[in-house]
C-alpha positions as CSV (number, residue, x, y, z in Angstrom):
1,M,109.1,110.7,152.6
2,D,111.4,107.5,151.6
3,E,114.7,108.3,151.5
4,I,115.3,108.1,148.4
5,A,113.0,110.9,147.7
6,L,114.4,113.3,150.3
7,N,118.0,111.8,148.7
8,K,116.5,113.3,145.5
9,I,115.9,116.4,147.3
10,I,118.6,117.2,148.9
11,E,121.0,116.4,145.7
12,V,118.5,119.2,144.2
13,A,118.9,121.4,146.5
14,Q,122.9,121.0,146.7
15,T,123.1,121.2,143.1
16,D,120.9,124.8,142.7
17,V,123.1,126.1,145.4
18,L,126.4,125.6,143.2
19,N,124.6,126.4,140.5
20,Q,124.9,130.0,142.5
21,S,128.1,130.3,142.9
22,N,131.1,132.5,141.2
23,P,131.7,130.6,137.7
24,E,134.8,129.0,137.8
25,P,137.0,127.6,134.3
26,R,134.8,125.2,132.8
27,P,136.7,121.3,134.1
28,P,138.1,119.0,131.1
29,R,137.3,116.1,130.2
30,N,138.7,113.5,128.0
31,P,137.6,113.0,124.7
32,E,138.4,109.0,124.7
33,E,137.3,108.6,128.5
34,E,134.4,110.4,127.9
35,L,132.6,108.3,124.4
36,L,134.0,105.3,126.6
37,S,132.0,106.0,129.9
38,W,128.9,107.3,128.0
39,K,128.8,103.4,126.1
40,F,128.0,102.1,128.9
41,R,126.4,104.3,131.3
42,N,123.9,103.8,128.1
43,L,123.7,100.2,127.7
44,P,120.6,98.4,128.3
45,C,119.3,97.5,131.9
46,G,118.5,93.9,131.9
47,K,114.9,92.9,129.7
48,S,114.6,96.4,128.7
49,T,116.3,98.4,125.8
50,T,115.0,102.0,126.7
51,S,115.4,103.2,130.0
52,L,114.0,106.7,130.3
53,K,115.9,109.0,133.3
54,T,114.6,112.0,134.5
55,R,116.2,114.7,136.2
56,I,114.5,117.5,138.5
57,L,115.4,121.7,137.5
58,S,115.2,124.2,139.6
59,N,114.8,126.6,137.7
60,N,114.4,127.6,134.1
61,G,116.8,127.8,131.3
62,P,117.7,131.4,129.8
63,C,116.7,132.6,125.9
64,C,119.0,134.2,124.0
65,K,117.0,137.0,122.4
66,T,120.8,138.6,120.1
67,P,120.1,138.4,116.6
68,F,123.1,135.4,115.6
69,E,125.4,138.4,113.0
70,E,126.0,139.9,116.1
71,L,127.3,136.4,118.2
72,K,131.4,135.9,118.6
73,P,132.4,132.6,118.3
74,I,132.7,130.7,122.0
75,K,134.6,127.3,122.4
76,L,134.4,124.8,125.5
77,C,137.9,125.8,126.6
78,D,136.6,129.1,126.8
79,M,134.1,128.4,128.8
80,K,133.0,128.8,132.7
81,V,130.5,127.2,135.0
82,P,127.6,127.9,136.5
83,M,127.5,130.6,132.9
84,V,125.6,131.7,131.0
85,H,128.1,133.1,127.5
86,S,125.6,135.4,126.7
87,G,126.9,137.5,123.1
88,G,129.1,133.9,122.1
89,Y,128.0,130.7,119.7
90,L,129.1,127.6,120.6
91,V,129.4,125.3,117.1
92,C,129.5,121.2,117.9
93,Q,128.9,118.1,116.5
94,I,127.2,115.3,118.1
95,V,129.4,112.9,118.9
96,A,127.8,109.7,121.2
97,K,123.9,108.0,120.2
98,P,121.6,110.3,122.1
99,F,118.6,109.4,125.0
100,S,115.8,110.6,126.3
101,I,115.6,112.9,129.7
102,V,112.5,114.2,131.1
103,G,112.9,117.3,133.2
104,V,110.4,118.0,136.1
105,I,110.3,121.1,136.7
106,P,107.3,123.2,137.8
107,P,105.1,124.1,136.3
108,T,105.4,122.2,133.5
109,P,107.9,118.4,132.4
110,V,110.0,118.9,129.7
111,I,111.1,116.5,127.6
112,G,115.0,116.6,126.3
113,I,117.7,114.6,124.9
114,H,120.7,114.4,126.5
115,T,124.0,113.8,124.6
116,L,127.3,114.3,124.2
117,I,128.6,117.1,121.7
118,K,132.3,118.1,120.9
119,D,133.0,121.6,119.6
120,L,135.7,122.1,116.8
121,N,138.7,121.6,119.6
122,G,137.7,117.9,119.9
123,D,136.7,119.1,123.0
124,V,133.7,116.9,124.6
125,E,130.8,117.8,127.0
126,E,127.6,116.4,127.5
127,A,124.1,118.5,126.6
128,T,120.5,119.0,127.4
129,L,118.2,119.9,124.3
130,F,115.1,120.2,126.2
131,N,111.4,121.0,123.9
132,L,112.5,119.6,120.5
133,G,109.8,117.5,120.2
134,Y,107.9,114.6,122.9
135,N,108.1,111.3,121.4
136,V,110.9,109.7,123.3
137,D,110.4,106.9,121.1
138,E,111.8,109.0,117.9
139,I,115.2,111.0,118.3
140,D,116.4,110.1,115.4
141,F,116.3,113.3,113.9
142,L,120.1,113.3,116.0
143,P,122.2,111.5,114.7
144,F,125.5,111.0,114.8
145,G,127.5,113.7,113.2
146,T,125.1,116.4,113.4
147,I,126.1,119.7,113.5
148,L,124.6,122.5,116.3
149,I,124.8,126.0,117.2
150,I,124.4,126.7,120.6
151,K,123.5,130.4,120.7
152,E,124.5,132.2,124.1
153,P,125.4,128.6,125.7
154,C,124.4,127.8,129.4
155,L,127.0,125.7,131.2
156,Q,125.4,124.4,134.7
157,Y,126.8,122.0,137.0
158,A,124.1,119.0,136.1
159,S,124.6,117.3,140.2
160,Q,126.4,118.2,143.2
161,N,129.7,115.9,142.3
162,K,130.1,119.7,139.9
163,A,129.4,117.6,136.7
164,A,128.6,120.3,134.2
165,S,126.6,120.2,131.3
166,L,125.0,122.8,128.3
167,R,121.6,122.9,129.2
168,V,119.2,124.5,126.4
169,D,115.5,125.5,126.9
170,S,114.5,127.7,123.9
171,P,114.0,125.6,120.2
172,S,115.6,129.1,119.1
173,D,118.5,128.9,120.9
174,I,119.7,126.1,118.2
175,I,120.5,126.3,114.3
176,F,121.5,123.0,113.1
177,V,124.1,122.8,110.2
178,D,123.4,120.9,106.8
179,P,127.2,119.0,106.7
180,T,127.1,119.7,102.7
181,D,126.1,124.2,103.7
182,F,129.4,124.8,103.3
183,D,129.2,129.0,102.4
184,L,127.9,128.6,106.4
185,L,130.4,125.7,107.7
186,D,133.0,128.4,106.1
187,K,131.2,131.5,108.2
188,I,131.0,129.8,111.5
189,G,134.9,128.0,111.0
190,A,133.8,124.6,110.5
191,K,134.8,123.7,106.9
192,Q,136.8,120.7,108.3
193,W,133.0,119.6,109.4
194,Y,132.2,120.0,105.4
195,E,131.2,116.8,103.6
196,S,132.7,117.3,100.0
197,N,132.2,114.2,98.1
198,L,127.8,113.9,99.1
199,S,126.1,114.5,95.6
200,K,125.7,118.2,93.9
201,D,122.8,116.7,92.4
202,A,119.2,118.6,93.0
203,E,117.3,115.9,91.6
204,L,119.6,112.9,93.4
205,W,118.3,114.7,96.8
206,Q,115.0,115.6,95.8
207,E,114.2,111.9,94.8
208,K,115.1,111.2,98.6
209,A,113.3,113.9,99.9
210,N,109.7,112.6,98.1
211,K,110.8,108.6,99.4
212,F,110.6,110.6,103.4
213,F,107.4,112.5,102.5
214,K,105.8,109.4,100.9
215,K,106.7,107.9,104.7
216,E,105.2,110.9,106.5
217,K,108.5,111.9,107.7
218,Y,108.4,115.4,107.3
219,E,111.0,116.9,108.7
220,M,113.9,114.7,107.1
221,A,112.1,115.9,104.0
222,L,111.9,119.2,104.5
223,K,116.1,118.7,105.1
224,L,116.4,117.5,101.9
225,Y,114.2,119.8,99.9
226,D,116.2,122.4,101.2
227,R,119.5,120.2,100.2
228,A,118.4,119.9,96.9
229,I,117.2,123.7,96.6
230,R,120.9,124.8,97.9
231,C,122.4,122.2,95.0
232,N,119.9,123.8,92.4
233,P,117.6,127.5,94.1
234,E,116.3,127.6,90.5
235,L,114.5,124.1,90.0
236,S,111.6,125.4,90.8
237,V,109.3,122.2,91.6
238,L,111.8,122.0,94.8
239,Y,109.4,125.1,96.4
240,L,106.7,123.4,95.3
241,N,107.5,120.2,96.8
242,K,108.3,121.9,100.2
243,A,104.9,124.0,100.2
244,L,103.4,121.0,101.1
245,T,105.9,119.1,103.3
246,C,105.3,122.4,105.8
247,L,102.0,123.0,104.5
248,R,102.2,118.7,106.0
249,I,103.6,119.5,109.4
250,G,101.5,123.0,110.1
251,A,103.8,125.6,108.6
252,F,101.8,127.7,106.9
253,Y,104.1,130.9,107.2
254,K,106.7,129.1,105.5
255,A,104.5,127.3,103.2
256,Y,103.0,130.1,101.5
257,E,106.6,132.1,101.1
258,T,107.9,128.5,99.7
259,A,104.6,128.5,97.6
260,K,105.5,132.3,96.7
261,L,109.2,131.9,95.4
262,A,107.9,128.9,92.9
263,L,105.5,131.6,91.5
264,E,108.2,133.2,91.1
265,K,110.6,130.9,89.5
266,G,108.4,129.8,86.7
267,G,106.5,126.7,89.3
268,D,103.8,125.1,88.1
269,R,101.4,128.4,88.1
270,E,98.1,126.1,89.3
271,K,100.1,124.3,92.2
272,A,101.8,127.4,93.9
273,L,98.3,129.1,93.5
274,Y,96.6,126.8,95.4
275,R,99.3,125.8,98.0
276,M,99.1,129.3,99.0
277,G,95.4,129.2,99.2
278,Q,96.2,126.4,101.1
279,A,98.2,128.3,103.2
280,A,96.7,131.3,103.6
281,Y,93.8,129.1,105.3
282,G,96.2,127.6,107.8
283,M,97.2,131.1,109.1
284,R,93.6,131.7,109.5
285,E,93.6,134.6,106.9
286,W,90.3,134.1,105.3
287,Q,90.7,136.7,102.4
288,K,93.9,136.1,101.1
289,A,93.2,132.6,101.3
290,A,89.8,132.9,99.4
291,N,91.4,135.3,96.5
292,H,93.9,132.2,96.0
293,F,90.9,130.3,95.3
294,V,89.6,132.4,92.9
295,E,92.3,132.6,91.4
296,V,92.8,129.2,91.1
297,L,89.6,128.2,89.7
298,K,89.4,131.2,87.0
299,E,92.9,130.4,85.7
300,F,92.1,126.6,86.1
301,P,88.3,125.9,85.7
302,K,88.9,122.0,85.5
303,N,90.0,121.6,89.1
304,V,87.6,119.9,91.5
305,T,89.2,120.5,94.1
306,V,88.9,124.0,94.6
307,G,85.5,125.3,95.2
308,G,85.1,123.3,98.4
309,D,88.0,125.0,99.9
310,L,86.4,128.1,98.2
311,K,83.2,127.0,100.1
312,R,84.8,126.8,103.4
313,A,86.9,129.9,102.9
314,T,83.4,132.1,102.4
315,A,81.8,129.9,105.5
316,R,84.9,131.5,107.6
317,L,84.5,134.8,106.5
318,A,80.7,134.8,107.1
319,E,82.0,133.4,111.1
320,Q,84.3,136.2,111.0
321,K,82.1,139.3,109.9
322,Y,79.1,138.4,111.4
323,G,79.5,136.0,114.0
324,K,76.9,133.5,112.3
325,Y,78.0,129.9,113.4
326,D,76.4,126.3,113.1
327,F,76.3,125.5,116.7
328,K,74.2,122.0,116.0
329,A,77.1,121.3,114.0
330,M,80.3,122.0,116.4
331,L,78.1,119.7,119.1
332,L,78.0,117.2,117.2
333,Q,81.5,117.4,116.3
334,S,82.9,118.6,119.1
335,K,81.7,115.1,120.8
336,K,84.8,113.1,118.8
337,Q,87.5,112.2,120.1
338,K,90.6,114.9,120.3
339,P,87.9,117.1,118.8
340,Q,89.2,120.1,116.2
341,L,86.9,122.4,114.9
342,D,87.1,124.4,111.6
343,V,85.5,127.6,112.2
344,A,86.9,131.0,112.1
345,D,87.1,133.7,115.4
346,Y,84.9,136.2,115.9
347,V,85.1,139.2,118.1
348,G,81.5,140.5,118.5
349,P,80.9,143.9,121.0
350,I,84.5,144.4,123.4
351,E,87.7,145.3,123.8
352,I,90.9,145.1,125.9
353,A,91.1,147.5,128.1
354,N,93.5,148.5,131.4
355,I,90.2,147.8,134.4
356,P,91.5,150.2,137.0
357,G,93.5,148.0,139.9
358,K,93.4,145.0,137.6
359,G,95.6,145.1,134.6
360,R,93.4,144.4,131.3
361,G,90.4,143.2,130.6
362,I,87.6,142.6,128.3
363,V,85.0,145.9,127.9
364,A,82.3,147.1,126.1
365,T,82.4,149.1,122.9
366,K,78.9,149.8,123.0
367,N,75.7,148.8,125.4
368,I,74.9,144.7,124.4
369,K,72.0,142.2,125.2
370,E,71.9,139.0,127.4
371,G,71.9,136.6,124.9
372,T,74.8,138.6,122.8
373,L,77.5,136.6,120.9
374,L,80.5,138.0,122.5
375,A,83.6,136.2,121.6
376,V,84.5,132.5,119.2
377,E,87.7,131.6,119.6
378,K,89.3,128.5,117.9
379,A,92.7,127.6,120.6
380,F,96.1,128.7,119.3
381,S,97.7,125.0,121.1
382,S,95.9,122.3,122.7
383,G,97.2,119.4,124.1
384,F,95.5,116.1,124.3
385,S,96.5,113.1,126.9
386,Q,95.7,110.0,124.5
387,D,98.6,111.8,122.6
388,F,100.6,111.1,125.1
389,P,103.8,108.6,124.9
390,V,103.5,105.5,126.4
391,S,107.1,105.0,127.9
392,L,106.1,108.9,129.3
393,E,103.3,107.7,131.3
394,P,105.4,106.6,134.7
395,V,106.9,110.0,135.4
396,F,103.4,111.7,135.5
397,L,101.2,108.2,137.3
398,G,98.8,108.7,135.8
399,D,98.0,112.6,135.6
400,L,95.8,113.1,132.9
401,S,95.6,116.8,133.0
402,A,99.4,117.0,133.4
403,Q,99.9,115.1,130.7
404,A,97.2,117.2,128.5
405,Q,99.8,120.3,130.1
406,M,102.8,119.2,129.1
407,L,102.1,118.9,125.2
408,Q,99.6,122.0,125.0
409,V,103.1,123.8,126.3
410,I,105.3,121.9,123.8
411,Q,102.4,122.6,120.8
412,T,102.7,126.2,121.5
413,M,106.1,126.3,121.1
414,K,106.0,124.5,117.9
415,N,102.9,126.1,117.0
416,L,105.3,129.6,117.0
417,Q,108.5,128.2,115.6
418,N,106.2,127.4,112.4
419,N,104.3,130.4,112.6
420,P,106.1,133.0,113.8
421,Q,103.7,135.9,112.3
422,K,101.6,135.0,115.8
423,A,104.3,135.8,118.6
424,E,103.0,139.1,119.2
425,E,99.8,137.8,120.3
426,L,101.2,135.7,121.9
427,Y,103.4,137.2,124.1
428,G,101.6,140.0,124.6
429,L,99.2,137.3,127.1
430,Y,100.3,137.4,130.8
431,A,103.2,135.4,131.7
432,G,103.3,136.5,135.5
433,D,104.7,139.2,137.8
434,E,108.7,137.7,137.5
435,M,108.5,138.4,133.0
436,K,108.8,141.4,131.6
437,Q,105.7,141.7,130.4
438,T,106.6,145.1,128.4
439,E,109.9,142.3,126.9
440,N,109.8,142.5,123.8
441,V,110.1,139.1,122.5
442,P,112.0,139.0,118.6
443,P,110.4,137.5,116.2
444,G,111.4,133.7,115.4
445,I,112.1,132.9,119.2
446,I,110.9,131.0,120.7
447,D,111.2,131.8,125.1
448,A,110.4,128.9,126.0
449,A,110.0,129.7,130.2
450,K,107.4,132.7,128.7
451,I,105.8,129.9,127.2
452,Q,105.7,127.7,130.0
453,Q,104.2,130.3,132.2
454,I,101.9,131.9,129.8
455,C,100.1,128.5,129.4
456,S,100.0,127.3,133.1
457,L,98.5,131.1,134.1
458,N,96.4,131.2,130.4
459,R,95.0,127.7,129.9
460,W,92.1,126.1,130.1
461,G,90.3,122.6,129.9
462,S,87.5,121.9,127.4
463,G,85.0,119.5,127.2
464,C,82.0,121.3,128.8
465,D,79.2,120.9,125.9
466,N,76.1,121.3,128.3
467,L,75.3,123.4,131.8
468,A,74.2,120.3,133.6
469,N,77.5,119.1,133.8
470,V,79.7,122.6,134.2
471,Y,80.7,122.8,137.0
472,N,82.7,120.3,138.9
473,L,82.4,119.0,142.4
474,D,86.2,120.9,143.2
475,G,84.1,123.6,142.2
476,Q,85.6,124.9,139.5
477,L,84.3,125.2,136.3
478,Q,83.8,121.3,134.8
479,E,87.1,121.2,132.4
480,D,87.7,117.7,130.5
481,T,90.9,117.0,132.4
482,E,92.3,114.9,129.2
483,N,92.4,118.2,127.1
484,S,94.1,121.2,127.6
485,N,93.9,124.4,125.5
486,L,95.4,127.9,125.4
487,F,93.3,130.1,123.8
488,I,94.5,134.2,123.5
489,L,90.6,136.6,123.3
490,P,89.9,135.3,126.2
491,S,93.0,134.9,128.4
492,Y,91.8,138.6,128.7
493,F,88.8,138.2,130.2
494,N,89.0,138.9,133.9
495,H,88.0,136.8,137.2
496,S,84.4,137.5,139.1
497,C,82.2,134.7,140.9
498,L,79.6,137.1,139.8
499,A,80.0,137.4,135.9
500,N,78.3,138.9,133.6
501,S,79.5,136.2,130.5
502,F,79.3,132.7,130.3
503,R,81.9,130.4,128.2
504,T,80.9,127.4,126.7
505,F,83.7,124.6,124.9
506,Y,83.1,123.2,121.8
507,G,86.2,120.8,121.7
508,D,88.9,123.2,121.0
509,V,86.6,126.4,120.8
510,I,85.1,128.7,122.9
511,V,82.2,130.2,122.5
512,I,81.8,133.5,125.0
513,H,77.9,134.8,125.4
514,A,76.9,138.1,128.1
515,T,74.5,136.3,130.4
516,E,73.2,140.1,131.1
517,D,72.4,143.1,129.5
518,I,75.9,145.8,130.1
519,K,76.3,149.0,129.6
520,K,78.9,150.1,127.2
521,G,82.4,150.7,129.2
522,D,81.6,148.4,131.7
523,E,83.8,145.6,132.3
524,I,83.2,141.9,131.3
525,S,83.9,139.5,133.6
526,I,83.8,135.7,133.7
527,A,84.0,133.1,137.2
528,Y,86.6,130.9,136.9
529,L,85.6,129.4,139.8
530,Y,81.6,128.0,141.0
531,P,79.9,130.9,142.9
532,L,78.2,128.7,144.7
533,N,81.0,127.6,146.8
534,G,81.4,128.2,150.2
535,Y,83.6,131.9,150.5
536,Q,86.8,130.3,152.0
537,F,87.4,127.8,149.5
538,R,86.9,130.4,146.6
539,K,89.4,132.4,148.5
540,K,92.2,130.0,148.7
541,R,92.0,129.2,144.6
542,I,91.9,133.0,143.9
543,D,94.6,133.8,146.0
544,S,96.7,130.9,144.5
545,W,96.2,133.0,141.2
546,K,97.5,136.1,142.7
547,F,95.0,138.2,142.7
548,E,91.5,139.2,144.9
549,C,88.1,139.6,144.0
550,H,86.4,142.0,145.3
551,C,82.6,141.4,143.2
552,K,79.4,141.8,145.9
553,L,79.1,138.3,146.8
554,C,82.3,138.3,148.2
555,E,82.6,141.7,150.0
556,L,79.4,140.1,151.8
557,D,80.8,137.0,152.6
558,A,84.1,138.1,153.9
559,S,82.1,140.6,156.4
560,D,79.5,137.6,157.2
561,K,79.9,136.6,160.8
562,N,78.7,133.5,159.9
563,C,80.4,132.6,156.6
564,L,83.2,130.1,158.8
565,I,80.0,128.0,159.9
566,R,78.3,127.6,156.7
567,D,81.3,126.7,154.3
568,R,81.8,124.1,157.2
569,M,78.3,122.8,156.4
570,I,78.2,123.3,152.6
571,E,81.1,120.9,152.4
572,E,79.6,118.4,154.8
573,L,76.8,118.6,152.4
574,D,79.2,117.8,149.3
575,E,80.9,115.1,151.3
576,H,77.7,113.7,152.6
577,K,76.0,113.2,148.9
578,K,78.9,112.0,147.3
579,S,78.8,108.5,149.8
580,G,75.3,108.6,151.0
581,S,72.5,106.7,149.9
582,P,68.8,108.7,147.7
583,Y,67.7,107.9,151.3
584,S,70.2,109.3,153.7
585,V,71.5,112.0,151.4
586,I,67.4,113.6,151.1
587,I,66.8,113.1,155.3
588,K,70.5,114.5,156.4
589,G,70.4,117.0,153.2
590,E,67.0,118.7,154.5
591,T,68.4,119.0,157.8
592,L,71.9,120.7,157.0
593,L,70.0,122.7,154.1
594,S,67.7,124.0,156.7
595,K,70.9,125.0,159.1
596,I,72.4,126.3,155.8
597,R,69.2,129.3,155.4
598,E,69.1,129.9,159.0
599,S,73.2,131.1,158.7
600,Y,71.3,134.0,156.6
601,V,69.8,135.5,159.4
602,D,71.2,138.2,159.0
603,R,71.7,139.1,155.4
604,K,69.0,139.5,152.5
605,E,70.9,138.9,149.5
606,L,73.0,136.7,147.3
607,K,72.6,133.3,149.4
608,I,73.3,130.2,148.5
609,V,69.7,128.4,149.3
């Protein structure tokens, strides 16, 4: 380990100790000096116009679950460090140009935006806002003067020299306040930041929003459509425009509710119904989508687009109800770059149940024949390393899997933020023994720490489309290291080296079939790793996942006195297969295989060869 790395580890350890110390009054900062210092610190270095900074984080940040209405205002001068100011909220404004920062923390690095804020008293403090996005080159959505509410602000030591900094991990802990929203500014005591000189003309803001929409700057367009709605809440076209914008960013729940409002306010009925159908389709509510598309066809028979949408919704309903899929077409689609298939989920004769000694798992609800389709599911979220920002690649040293995982975590948070109705099924997944499994996370709350753990413990790679390359040389089911997916129901399948089901990936869709006859009430399992690997290898990997495998193969291997010797020979055989010529592989391979067979002299079943 070099001296720089060692010093960094020591610095992190010292900072961690500081952040576990007794809270002290926050050290005051001189606003003018801090602003000047900020400008000098962030000057371009050499020929580079950007300099990506990193910070090693020792723990996960908190998440506010208290309704905003129950919080009380707090100012910087009243804060202590280190402390999470439970029950309070800070009103602040960005007063310096932000820059991107990478927080290095297990299990997945996080992307943040570091900036300088001032509160209503004019006091200033540094703040890092994590998990707002991953594109470090586009942080212009936080311009100078942006007004924020930070719920239950966390003030920590950012280094061992006792420099304090606000840290926000959960996107739902931030409320962005529009400077024209007088009612909210008045409510939070920030009337001084109200920009009364800005136009109150709804159509003016609509026109500006439309321009952003055409440039595909949807977040900015949404902000201005909301501003226009505040100026004239009865102008129905604004709701139609906002609904369309929500559809473009995948905010299907908000799109549906907004299109519904447009309908209630007398907006264009054809557009409103059609957008409600599109939003319902995006929410994967196929029957609701089909009903809206039928309405459009009946009332507006000249609409040439909706027929195709209705056909797709009807196909999804058939998949969901009968498990009828065009697997050939799915296979062809999965060959594309970043394959994201348009199929429904299917749940066969299975259900989630408590398994003695294992927690939750999957059991059969009736007798099942070998080859039966058990489940099909499209990923809740996906990450593709192809989307990874070039400017971040040096931090990850070419680790494509880590890149995909980080993007998938951010996408999970974004999908949940856009579609809060999915919270219960997501937060129901296992998040590690340290997390409270039964804790209720209120709707609309993005618990970043819990989501990171869920994604880490339940993530799946995809990319396997045939049995020949299903397992890799490390003994895991072969995974496309450039993809990372989170599935809900499949995450409940427990592991067994002698599994009675098998999974196949079609892009971001997982398909699970029974590999043998299964009786009603029996548990259905999947092999998390290659069962033909040596026992010690399997045990080490399973131990890292913090459970034990009690399948017959593991029990036989554990009591087999020749197991360790056999494992070494298997490892030697694997290494030899990689390095030798075809002729030498055959010659030495036959010798090793013969010795492996002899190691089973006292064993009659479940032999590798």
